[in-house]
C-alpha positions as CSV (number, residue, x, y, z in Angstrom):
1,V,-6.1,-46.8,-15.0
2,H,-3.0,-49.0,-14.3
3,L,-2.9,-52.4,-16.1
4,L,-0.5,-55.2,-16.3
5,Y,0.5,-55.6,-20.0
6,R,0.9,-59.2,-21.3
7,F,1.9,-59.4,-25.0
8,E,0.9,-63.1,-25.2
9,E,-2.7,-62.5,-24.2
10,Q,-5.5,-60.6,-25.9
11,Q,-6.6,-58.2,-23.2
12,I,-10.0,-56.8,-24.0
13,L,-10.9,-53.4,-22.5
14,K,-14.4,-52.0,-22.1
15,F,-15.0,-48.4,-21.1
16,E,-18.4,-47.2,-19.9
17,V,-19.3,-43.5,-19.7
18,Y,-21.8,-42.1,-17.2
19,D,-23.2,-38.7,-16.5
20,V,-23.1,-38.4,-12.7
21,D,-25.8,-36.2,-11.2
22,V,-26.6,-38.0,-8.0
23,N,-24.1,-38.4,-5.2
24,D,-24.4,-42.1,-5.0
25,P,-21.8,-44.8,-5.7
26,S,-24.4,-46.9,-7.6
27,L,-24.1,-46.6,-11.3
28,D,-27.7,-47.6,-11.7
29,K,-28.7,-44.2,-10.5
30,Q,-26.6,-42.3,-13.0
31,D,-27.2,-41.6,-16.7
32,F,-25.5,-44.1,-19.0
33,L,-24.0,-42.3,-22.0
34,G,-22.5,-45.2,-23.9
35,Y,-19.5,-47.6,-24.1
36,C,-16.6,-48.5,-26.3
37,E,-14.3,-51.6,-26.6
38,T,-10.8,-52.2,-27.8
39,T,-7.8,-54.4,-26.9
40,L,-4.8,-53.3,-25.0
41,G,-2.7,-54.6,-27.9
42,Q,-4.5,-52.2,-30.3
43,L,-4.1,-49.4,-27.9
44,V,-0.3,-50.0,-27.4
45,S,0.2,-50.3,-31.1
46,A,-1.6,-47.0,-31.8
47,G,-0.6,-45.0,-28.8
48,K,-3.9,-43.2,-28.9
49,L,-7.3,-44.3,-30.1
50,V,-10.5,-42.2,-30.8
51,L,-13.4,-44.6,-30.1
52,P,-17.0,-43.8,-30.8
53,L,-19.4,-44.4,-27.9
54,T,-22.1,-47.0,-28.7
55,G,-25.0,-48.5,-26.8
56,M,-27.4,-45.7,-27.0
57,P,-29.9,-44.8,-29.7
58,I,-28.3,-41.4,-30.4
59,N,-24.7,-40.4,-31.0
60,K,-23.1,-39.6,-27.7
61,G,-19.7,-38.6,-29.0
62,E,-16.3,-40.2,-28.8
63,M,-13.8,-41.3,-26.2
64,I,-10.0,-40.6,-26.5
65,V,-7.8,-43.3,-24.9
66,R,-4.1,-42.9,-24.6
67,V,-1.5,-45.4,-23.3
68,E,1.9,-45.0,-21.8
69,E,4.3,-47.3,-20.0
70,L,4.7,-46.5,-16.3
71,A,8.2,-45.1,-15.5
72,S,10.3,-48.0,-14.3
73,S,14.0,-48.1,-14.7
74,K,15.2,-50.5,-17.3
75,D,18.7,-49.0,-17.4
76,E,21.9,-50.9,-16.7
77,V,24.9,-49.4,-15.0
78,T,28.5,-50.6,-15.3
79,L,30.8,-49.9,-12.4
80,Q,34.4,-50.5,-11.6
81,F,36.2,-49.8,-8.4
82,S,39.7,-49.9,-7.0
83,G,41.0,-49.7,-3.5
84,R,44.0,-47.9,-2.1
85,G,45.7,-48.2,1.3
86,L,43.3,-50.8,2.7
87,D,43.7,-52.0,6.3
88,R,45.9,-55.1,6.8
89,K,43.9,-58.0,8.2
90,D,46.0,-61.1,7.6
91,W,48.6,-60.8,10.4
92,F,48.6,-64.5,11.2
93,G,47.9,-67.7,9.6
94,R,49.9,-67.4,6.3
95,W,53.1,-69.3,5.8
96,I,54.4,-66.9,3.1
97,P,54.3,-63.4,4.7
98,C,57.9,-63.0,3.8
99,L,56.9,-62.9,0.1
100,F,53.8,-60.7,0.3
101,G,54.0,-59.0,3.6
102,H,51.1,-58.5,5.9
103,S,48.2,-58.0,3.6
104,S,44.5,-58.6,2.9
105,D,42.4,-60.5,0.4
106,P,39.8,-57.8,-0.3
107,F,36.4,-58.0,-2.1
108,L,33.4,-55.7,-2.3
109,E,29.8,-56.2,-1.6
110,L,27.1,-53.9,-2.9
111,S,23.8,-53.8,-1.0
112,K,20.6,-51.9,-1.6
113,V,18.3,-50.7,1.1
114,G,14.7,-52.0,1.2
115,E,11.5,-50.2,2.3
116,D,12.1,-51.7,5.8
117,G,15.5,-50.1,6.1
118,E,17.4,-53.4,5.8
119,Y,20.2,-53.8,3.4
120,R,20.2,-56.8,0.9
121,L,23.2,-58.1,-1.1
122,V,23.0,-57.2,-4.8
123,H,26.5,-58.0,-6.0
124,R,29.8,-59.3,-4.8
125,T,33.1,-58.8,-6.7
126,E,35.9,-61.2,-7.1
127,V,38.5,-61.6,-4.4
128,I,41.9,-60.0,-5.0
129,K,44.5,-62.0,-3.2
130,W,47.3,-60.5,-1.0
131,S,46.6,-56.8,-1.9
132,L,46.0,-53.5,-0.2
133,N,45.6,-51.7,-3.5
134,P,43.2,-53.9,-5.4
135,D,41.7,-53.2,-8.8
136,W,38.5,-55.1,-9.2
137,L,36.9,-56.0,-12.6
138,S,34.1,-54.0,-13.9
139,F,30.5,-55.4,-13.6
140,T,27.1,-54.5,-14.9
141,L,23.9,-54.4,-12.9
142,P,20.2,-53.5,-13.6
143,V,19.5,-50.2,-12.0
144,R,16.3,-51.6,-10.7
145,S,18.3,-54.3,-8.8
146,L,20.8,-51.9,-7.4
147,C,18.5,-49.1,-6.1
148,G,15.0,-50.0,-7.2
149,G,15.3,-47.5,-10.0
150,D,15.7,-44.6,-7.5
151,M,18.9,-42.7,-8.1
152,E,18.6,-41.1,-4.6
153,R,18.3,-44.4,-2.7
154,A,21.3,-45.3,-0.6
155,I,23.7,-48.0,-1.7
156,K,26.0,-49.6,0.9
157,I,29.5,-50.7,-0.4
158,S,31.3,-52.9,2.0
159,C,34.9,-54.1,1.7
160,Y,35.8,-57.4,3.3
161,D,38.9,-59.5,3.8
162,W,38.2,-63.0,2.6
163,N,38.8,-65.9,4.9
164,R,38.8,-69.5,4.0
165,S,36.4,-70.3,6.9
166,G,33.7,-68.0,5.5
167,N,33.9,-65.7,8.4
168,H,35.1,-62.7,6.4
169,S,36.5,-59.7,8.2
170,L,35.0,-56.2,7.6
171,I,37.6,-53.8,6.4
172,G,35.2,-50.9,6.1
173,E,32.0,-49.6,4.4
174,L,30.7,-46.5,2.8
175,F,27.2,-45.2,1.7
176,V,26.6,-43.5,-1.6
177,T,23.8,-43.0,-4.1
178,L,23.8,-43.7,-7.8
179,R,23.2,-40.0,-8.4
180,E,26.4,-39.2,-6.5
181,L,28.3,-41.9,-8.5
182,S,26.9,-40.5,-11.8
183,E,28.1,-37.0,-10.9
184,A,31.6,-38.1,-9.8
185,P,34.6,-37.2,-12.0
186,H,35.5,-40.9,-11.8
187,T,39.2,-41.7,-11.1
188,S,39.6,-38.5,-9.1
189,T,36.8,-39.3,-6.8
190,V,37.7,-40.9,-3.5
191,Y,35.4,-42.5,-1.0
192,H,36.7,-43.4,2.5
193,L,35.9,-46.8,4.1
194,I,34.8,-46.6,7.7
195,N,34.9,-49.4,10.1
196,P,32.3,-48.7,12.7
197,D,33.9,-50.7,15.5
198,K,37.3,-49.0,15.0
199,Q,35.6,-45.6,14.8
200,K,34.0,-46.2,18.2
201,K,37.2,-47.5,19.9
202,K,39.8,-45.1,18.6
203,P,39.3,-41.3,18.8
204,S,42.2,-40.8,16.4
205,Y,40.7,-43.1,13.8
206,T,40.2,-41.6,10.3
207,N,39.4,-44.4,7.8
208,S,40.3,-47.9,6.8
209,G,41.3,-47.1,3.2
210,E,40.0,-45.6,0.1
211,I,37.6,-46.7,-2.6
212,R,38.0,-45.1,-6.0
213,L,35.4,-45.1,-8.8
214,M,37.2,-46.0,-11.9
215,K,34.3,-46.4,-14.3
216,Y,30.6,-45.4,-14.5
217,E,28.4,-46.1,-17.6
218,L,24.7,-45.9,-17.7
219,R,23.0,-47.6,-20.6
220,K,19.3,-47.4,-21.4
221,V,17.7,-50.8,-22.1
222,Y,14.6,-50.4,-24.3
223,S,11.6,-52.6,-23.8
224,F,9.3,-54.2,-26.3
225,L,6.7,-51.4,-25.5
226,D,9.3,-48.8,-26.1
227,Y,9.8,-50.0,-29.7
228,I,6.1,-50.4,-30.4
229,I,5.2,-47.0,-29.0
230,G,8.2,-45.6,-30.9
231,G,6.7,-46.8,-34.2
232,T,8.2,-50.2,-34.9
233,Q,5.9,-52.2,-37.0
234,L,5.3,-56.0,-36.5
235,N,5.1,-58.1,-39.5
236,C,3.9,-61.7,-39.0
237,T,4.3,-64.4,-41.7
238,I,2.5,-67.7,-41.1
239,A,3.9,-71.0,-42.5
240,I,1.7,-74.1,-42.5
241,D,2.9,-77.7,-42.6
242,F,1.2,-79.7,-45.3
243,T,3.2,-82.9,-45.1
244,G,1.7,-86.3,-45.1
245,S,2.4,-87.0,-41.4
246,N,-0.7,-84.8,-40.6
247,G,-2.9,-87.6,-42.0
248,D,-5.4,-87.8,-44.8
249,P,-7.4,-84.5,-44.6
250,T,-10.6,-86.4,-45.5
251,S,-10.2,-88.5,-42.4
252,P,-11.6,-87.1,-39.0
253,D,-8.3,-88.3,-37.4
254,S,-6.3,-85.9,-39.5
255,L,-5.0,-82.6,-38.1
256,H,-6.1,-81.0,-41.4
257,F,-9.7,-82.4,-41.3
258,I,-12.1,-79.6,-42.1
259,S,-15.4,-79.8,-40.2
260,S,-18.3,-77.4,-39.8
261,L,-18.8,-78.7,-36.2
262,A,-15.4,-77.7,-34.7
263,P,-12.1,-76.2,-35.8
264,N,-9.1,-78.5,-36.3
265,Q,-5.8,-78.1,-34.5
266,Y,-4.3,-75.8,-37.2
267,E,-7.4,-73.6,-37.2
268,K,-7.2,-73.3,-33.4
269,A,-3.5,-72.3,-33.6
270,L,-4.0,-69.8,-36.3
271,T,-6.9,-68.1,-34.4
272,A,-5.1,-68.2,-31.0
273,V,-1.9,-66.6,-32.2
274,G,-3.4,-64.5,-35.0
275,E,-5.9,-62.7,-32.7
276,I,-2.9,-61.4,-30.6
277,I,-0.5,-60.5,-33.5
278,Q,-3.1,-58.8,-35.6
279,D,-3.5,-56.0,-33.0
280,Y,0.0,-54.9,-33.8
281,D,-0.3,-55.1,-37.6
282,S,-1.5,-51.8,-39.0
283,D,-2.8,-53.2,-42.3
284,K,-3.9,-56.6,-41.0
285,L,-2.4,-58.3,-44.1
286,F,-0.7,-61.6,-43.4
287,P,1.6,-63.5,-45.8
288,V,0.7,-67.1,-45.4
289,L,3.1,-69.8,-46.8
290,G,2.8,-73.5,-47.1
291,F,5.4,-76.3,-47.4
292,G,5.6,-80.0,-47.9
293,A,2.7,-80.4,-50.5
294,R,2.2,-81.4,-54.1
295,L,0.6,-78.5,-56.0
296,P,-1.7,-78.5,-58.9
297,P,-1.8,-78.9,-61.8
298,D,1.4,-80.9,-62.2
299,G,1.9,-82.3,-58.7
300,R,5.3,-80.7,-58.1
301,V,6.5,-80.7,-54.5
302,S,6.9,-77.2,-53.0
303,H,8.3,-76.1,-49.7
304,E,7.5,-72.4,-50.2
305,F,4.1,-71.7,-51.8
306,F,1.3,-69.2,-51.3
307,V,-1.6,-70.7,-49.3
308,N,-4.1,-68.5,-51.1
309,M,-2.9,-70.3,-54.3
310,R,-2.2,-67.0,-56.0
311,T,1.0,-66.3,-57.9
312,D,1.3,-62.6,-57.4
313,T,0.8,-62.1,-53.6
314,P,0.8,-64.3,-50.4
315,Y,-1.2,-61.8,-48.4
316,C,-4.5,-62.6,-46.7
317,S,-6.8,-60.0,-45.1
318,G,-7.0,-60.5,-41.3
319,I,-7.3,-63.8,-39.5
320,P,-10.6,-64.6,-41.2
321,G,-8.9,-64.3,-44.6
322,V,-6.1,-66.6,-43.4
323,L,-8.6,-69.3,-42.3
324,E,-10.5,-69.0,-45.6
325,A,-7.3,-69.3,-47.6
326,Y,-6.2,-72.3,-45.5
327,K,-9.5,-74.1,-45.9
328,S,-9.6,-73.6,-49.7
329,C,-5.9,-74.7,-50.0
330,I,-6.4,-77.9,-48.2
331,R,-9.0,-79.0,-50.8
332,Q,-6.6,-78.3,-53.7
333,I,-3.3,-79.8,-52.7
334,Q,-1.9,-83.2,-51.8
335,L,-0.1,-83.6,-48.5
336,F,3.4,-84.9,-49.1
337,G,6.8,-84.1,-47.6
338,P,9.5,-83.9,-46.2
339,T,9.3,-81.3,-43.4
340,N,11.7,-78.6,-44.5
341,F,11.7,-75.3,-42.7
342,A,14.7,-73.6,-44.4
343,P,12.8,-72.2,-47.5
344,V,10.2,-70.3,-45.5
345,I,12.8,-69.1,-43.0
346,N,14.9,-67.8,-45.8
347,H,11.9,-66.2,-47.4
348,V,11.2,-64.1,-44.4
349,A,14.8,-63.4,-43.7
350,K,15.2,-61.7,-47.1
351,F,12.5,-59.2,-46.2
352,A,14.0,-58.6,-42.7
353,E,17.4,-57.8,-44.2
354,S,15.8,-54.8,-46.0
355,Y,15.1,-53.1,-42.7
356,P,18.3,-53.0,-40.7
357,D,17.1,-49.8,-38.8
358,G,14.7,-51.7,-36.6
359,S,11.6,-49.9,-38.0
360,Q,10.1,-53.3,-38.9
361,Y,10.1,-56.4,-36.8
362,F,9.4,-59.7,-38.5
363,I,7.8,-62.7,-36.9
364,L,7.6,-66.2,-38.6
365,L,5.0,-68.5,-37.1
366,I,5.6,-72.0,-38.2
367,I,2.7,-74.5,-37.4
368,T,3.9,-78.0,-37.8
369,D,3.4,-81.5,-36.4
370,G,6.5,-83.3,-37.5
371,V,10.2,-83.6,-37.1
372,I,12.4,-81.2,-39.0
373,T,14.2,-83.0,-41.9
374,D,16.5,-80.1,-42.9
375,M,17.9,-79.3,-39.5
376,V,21.3,-78.2,-40.8
377,Q,19.8,-75.7,-43.4
378,T,17.2,-74.6,-40.8
379,K,20.0,-73.6,-38.3
380,Q,21.8,-71.8,-41.0
381,G,18.6,-69.9,-41.8
382,K,18.1,-69.0,-38.1
383,E,21.7,-67.6,-37.9
384,L,21.0,-65.5,-41.0
385,T,18.0,-63.9,-39.3
């Protein structure tokens, strides 16, 4: 089954299993064995899940579900070319030929071929003025843009002489694949530019100059899925704004007003984001911090306290545990201020510094309503992370 993966959404999957005995497309005529449900996020995080089939009175076994990212090139290629002995195009129109001789202003265009056989421009190099032996700067392109990820797909390299009018003159062109470029011994590899019009008109015509490959580097670009499937763990810390600008929590107008009839804005945000993030967290334990409140028993102002009101650990079990701790906390503290982000940013940054190998990825979700009052310190904290 092919699915479009969206990290920002909770994509629920339901699998139904049937025993097909009748050659009929209607599932109503087949024996239903059971079903299982999961989310695409849980599947991506685990790589493989063994899910028990439910929905029938007796145990009907398990379903094994695996996930893998479809092969699509995320690589980038760096290329550099030079030209030698290019055709002269600028015979007239220059008032300084005595200084530079008859020459050209060459540049390259790289085009990829589409499914319809038409070539579409992908990259244009800079113009090298008054030169028949140009050395162009290196450039980097996504392999997907250059050849659709197909190393065997033709790439057209066209060399033009630049003209101020915009009517550039073709010096010559060549066709090559990324595979051929990758196997070339670089500076010793020579490609001949062919001008189709000259080739038709002159039987003695050979080429319009040479293009040499000076540099070829292929670099793999890893996707988010690559890291998750490779074992990287996501760690999400939640920071909640308990400053006075949210309004008196006993008032229905407050963003922190707790009601049994409907969740407030903070509860909605915690649920919406938390349900997505928790699929990638193996232990489902979330550190939850608060800032901008007066704490019991002495009323001291804190910009980094544990919302579960414990002193030994900030962790809450799952999103239900986060919501429970939040509701309990709002009844014990006094909203105050100011809105300082730096303490909670630095708190998470210290943990992130302990894992320079990339095995752990730290996310800080700050839910706030106000304007930051420690912008300078916050920027410094962001740079640290």
